[in-house]
C-alpha positions as CSV (number, residue, x, y, z in Angstrom):
1,X,13.9,17.3,1.2
2,X,11.5,15.1,-0.4
3,X,9.7,16.2,-3.3
4,X,6.3,14.7,-3.9
5,X,5.0,14.3,-7.4
6,X,3.2,17.0,-9.3
7,X,-0.6,16.8,-8.5
8,X,-3.4,17.0,-11.1
9,X,-5.8,19.6,-10.6
10,X,-9.3,18.3,-9.3
11,X,-11.7,17.7,-12.0
12,X,-14.8,16.6,-10.4
13,X,-15.8,15.7,-7.0
14,X,-16.9,12.1,-6.4
15,X,-18.9,10.1,-3.9
16,X,-16.2,7.7,-3.3
17,X,-18.2,5.6,-0.7
18,X,-20.8,4.8,-3.6
19,X,-17.9,4.4,-6.4
20,X,-16.2,1.8,-4.0
21,X,-19.2,0.0,-3.4
22,X,-19.7,-0.3,-7.2
23,X,-16.3,-2.0,-7.4
24,X,-14.5,1.1,-8.8
25,X,-11.5,0.9,-6.7
26,X,-9.0,1.6,-9.7
27,X,-10.7,4.8,-10.3
28,X,-10.2,5.7,-6.6
29,X,-6.6,4.8,-6.7
30,X,-6.0,7.2,-9.6
31,X,-7.8,10.0,-8.2
32,X,-6.5,13.5,-6.8
33,X,-8.2,12.8,-3.4
34,X,-6.3,9.7,-3.0
35,X,-3.0,11.5,-3.9
36,X,-3.7,14.0,-1.2
37,X,-4.4,11.5,1.5
38,X,-1.6,9.3,0.6
39,X,0.7,12.4,0.9
40,X,-0.7,13.4,4.4
41,X,0.0,9.9,5.6
42,X,3.5,9.5,4.2
43,X,4.4,12.9,5.6
44,X,2.8,11.9,9.1
45,X,4.8,8.8,9.4
46,X,7.8,10.8,8.2
47,X,8.3,8.5,5.2
48,X,9.3,5.5,7.4
49,X,7.9,1.9,7.2
50,X,5.9,1.4,10.4
51,X,6.1,-2.4,10.0
52,X,9.8,-2.7,10.2
53,X,10.0,0.1,13.1
54,X,7.7,-2.1,15.1
55,X,5.3,0.8,15.7
56,X,2.4,-1.2,13.8
57,X,1.3,-4.9,13.3
58,X,-1.8,-6.7,12.1
59,X,-1.7,-9.3,14.8
60,X,-0.7,-12.1,12.5
61,X,2.5,-11.0,10.9
62,X,5.6,-9.8,12.6
63,X,9.1,-8.6,11.2
64,X,12.0,-10.7,11.6
65,X,14.1,-7.7,12.7
66,X,13.6,-4.0,13.1
67,X,15.2,-1.7,10.6
68,X,14.7,1.6,9.3
69,X,13.3,1.4,5.8
70,X,11.8,4.1,3.5
71,X,8.0,3.9,3.1
72,X,6.6,4.1,-0.4
73,X,3.2,2.9,0.0
74,X,0.0,3.4,2.1
75,X,-2.1,0.6,3.4
76,X,-5.7,0.7,4.7
77,X,-5.8,-0.9,7.9
78,X,-9.5,-1.7,7.5
79,X,-10.0,-2.8,3.9
80,X,-11.9,-0.2,1.7
81,X,-14.0,-3.0,0.3
82,X,-15.2,-3.7,3.7
83,X,-15.5,-0.2,4.7
84,X,-15.9,2.2,1.8
85,X,-16.9,5.3,4.2
86,X,-13.0,4.9,5.6
87,X,-11.5,5.2,2.2
88,X,-10.1,8.9,2.8
89,X,-9.7,8.6,6.5
90,X,-6.1,8.9,7.3
91,X,-6.5,7.3,10.6
92,X,-7.2,4.3,8.6
93,X,-4.1,4.3,6.9
94,X,-0.4,3.3,7.7
95,X,2.9,3.9,5.6
96,X,4.6,0.9,4.8
97,X,7.4,-0.3,2.2
98,X,6.7,-2.5,-0.8
99,X,8.3,-5.5,1.3
100,X,6.2,-4.9,4.2
101,X,3.0,-4.4,2.2
102,X,3.6,-7.6,0.3
103,X,3.9,-9.5,3.7
104,X,0.8,-8.0,5.0
105,X,-1.2,-8.7,2.0
106,X,0.2,-12.5,2.0
107,X,1.5,-12.1,-1.5
108,X,5.2,-12.6,-0.6
109,X,5.2,-16.3,-0.6
110,X,4.4,-16.3,-4.3
111,X,7.2,-14.4,-5.3
112,X,10.0,-16.6,-4.6
113,X,9.0,-19.8,-6.5
114,X,11.8,-22.4,-7.2
115,X,12.3,-22.7,-10.9
116,X,11.8,-26.3,-12.4
117,X,14.9,-27.7,-14.1
118,X,14.7,-28.0,-17.9
119,X,13.6,-31.2,-19.1
120,X,16.4,-31.4,-21.7
121,X,19.8,-29.7,-21.6
122,X,19.9,-26.8,-24.1
123,X,22.7,-27.2,-26.3
124,X,23.8,-24.6,-29.0
């Protein structure tokens, strides 16, 4: 059985569409509403990365091989900055592993930079 993190109690009801339009996405991602939606999506997808299972692709990126990977992140299919009204719509979310999320967001190419050789050899 997978245990979810202990959830905070809801303190205030926000209009997330207006908050995200103002640029307060960090506030949204630390909210109880996001925690609840995230848990629903992970449970719907049975905590499996949909990208590496081959059940979802963005039309640009494809996995090298299909494998069973645990999902730890939830990705908005249509970005919340483009459509703030879909921020809590679970049909606009997909469960992904960290590696798949980095591939889809095009951040994977920056992780493995080659280190330059030092100019002088260090001697002690």
